[in-house]
C-alpha positions in Angstrom: 60.4 13.4 -28.6 61.9 11.5 -31.7 64.1 8.0 -30.6 67.6 9.1 -32.2 69.2 6.2 -31.4 67.9 2.9 -30.6 70.5 0.6 -30.1 69.8 -3.2 -28.4 73.3 -4.6 -27.3 73.6 -7.7 -25.0 74.9 -7.4 -22.0 77.0 -10.4 -21.8 79.3 -12.2 -24.6 77.6 -15.9 -25.5 80.1 -18.5 -25.1 81.5 -19.9 -28.7 81.8 -23.8 -29.2 84.0 -24.7 -31.9 80.8 -26.5 -33.7 78.0 -24.1 -32.7 77.9 -21.4 -34.5 74.3 -21.7 -34.7 73.9 -21.2 -31.2 75.9 -18.2 -31.1 73.7 -17.0 -33.6 70.3 -17.6 -31.6 72.2 -15.9 -28.5 72.9 -13.0 -30.0 69.6 -11.6 -31.9 70.4 -9.3 -35.3 70.7 -6.2 -34.6 68.8 -3.5 -36.3 69.2 0.7 -36.3 66.0 2.9 -37.2 66.5 0.4 -40.6 69.4 1.0 -41.7 71.1 -2.0 -43.9 69.6 -5.0 -41.3 71.3 -7.5 -43.4 74.5 -6.8 -42.4 75.1 -6.8 -38.7 77.9 -6.5 -35.9 79.4 -10.8 -36.4 79.2 -10.2 -40.0 81.5 -7.5 -40.8 83.7 -8.5 -37.0 83.9 -12.2 -35.9 86.7 -13.6 -33.8 87.4 -17.7 -33.9 86.9 -19.5 -30.8 90.4 -20.1 -30.4 91.0 -16.6 -29.8 88.9 -14.1 -27.7 88.7 -11.1 -26.4 87.9 -9.1 -23.1 83.9 -9.3 -23.3 84.2 -5.7 -22.6 86.3 -4.8 -25.4 83.8 -7.0 -27.7 80.8 -5.4 -26.1 82.1 -1.9 -26.6 83.2 -2.2 -30.0 79.9 -4.1 -30.9 78.4 -0.8 -30.1 80.7 1.6 -32.0 79.9 -0.4 -34.7 76.4 -0.3 -34.7 76.7 3.6 -33.7 79.2 4.7 -36.1 76.9 2.6 -38.8 73.6 4.5 -38.2 75.1 8.6 -37.9 77.5 7.4 -41.6 74.5 6.7 -43.0 72.6 9.6 -41.6 75.2 11.9 -42.4 75.9 10.5 -46.1 72.1 10.7 -46.7 71.8 14.4 -45.3 74.4 15.6 -47.8 73.1 13.1 -50.7 69.5 13.1 -50.6 69.1 16.8 -51.3 70.9 16.9 -54.4 70.4 13.7 -55.7 66.2 14.8 -55.0 67.3 18.3 -56.9 68.7 16.7 -59.7 65.7 13.8 -60.2 63.5 16.7 -60.1 65.0 19.2 -62.7 65.8 15.6 -65.2 62.7 15.1 -64.7 61.0 18.3 -65.2 63.4 18.7 -68.1 62.3 15.2 -69.9 58.6 16.0 -69.3 58.8 19.4 -70.7 60.8 18.0 -74.1 58.1 15.3 -74.5 54.7 17.3 -74.2 56.4 20.8 -76.5 59.0 18.6 -78.8 58.6 15.2 -79.3 54.5 14.6 -79.3 53.7 18.0 -81.6 56.8 16.6 -83.6 55.2 13.3 -84.1 51.8 15.0 -84.9 53.3 17.2 -87.7 55.1 13.6 -88.8 51.4 11.8 -88.6 49.5 14.3 -89.7 52.1 15.6 -93.0 52.3 11.8 -93.7 48.9 10.3 -94.1 49.5 8.9 -97.4 52.3 6.4 -96.0 49.5 4.9 -93.4 47.0 4.1 -96.3 50.0 3.0 -98.9 51.3 1.0 -95.9 47.6 -0.5 -95.1 46.8 -1.5 -98.7 50.1 -3.3 -98.9 49.2 -5.5 -95.8 45.7 -6.2 -96.8 46.9 -6.6 -100.7 50.5 -8.6 -99.7 51.2 -9.6 -96.6 47.5 -10.8 -95.0 47.1 -13.5 -97.9 50.5 -14.5 -97.2 50.3 -15.2 -93.3 46.4 -16.3 -93.5 48.1 -19.1 -96.0 50.6 -19.9 -93.9 48.2 -20.2 -91.4 46.3 -22.2 -92.7 48.7 -24.8 -94.0 50.8 -24.9 -90.4 47.0 -25.8 -88.2 47.0 -29.2 -89.2 50.3 -29.5 -87.3 49.8 -31.5 -84.3 52.3 -31.6 -81.5 52.6 -34.9 -79.2 54.8 -35.3 -76.5 55.9 -39.1 -74.9 58.1 -40.0 -72.6 60.1 -42.9 -73.2 
């Protein structure tokens, strides 16, 4: 049977010293719940300053409630949105594929077949006017040398 809830909760609350934030994160490892947003942890959302502390059981239960609610909210939202979003994405993909195959590509092919003379004229213009200009510019600029020197 699939494990529906994988939750690791520290059974003791680490003591915080005013300048020992690193020891707190070493004592309480970052929790991941079924790979649901592993970047956000309880300590990132709920944090107590070292001067004011609640009871250990309050911290433990608030930590457990945070992790469980995060997991089940994610599962509920994904349950409600995954099917409709995937359905809309599939319909859009099908419509765009159909338009591309049956409308856009035949139109482009008809345009290219009927405008063959434009390809011939454009190729001639390139060969007569533009190609010699850029070849001569390339020969003029081929003798330019760039040297980088440090001051």
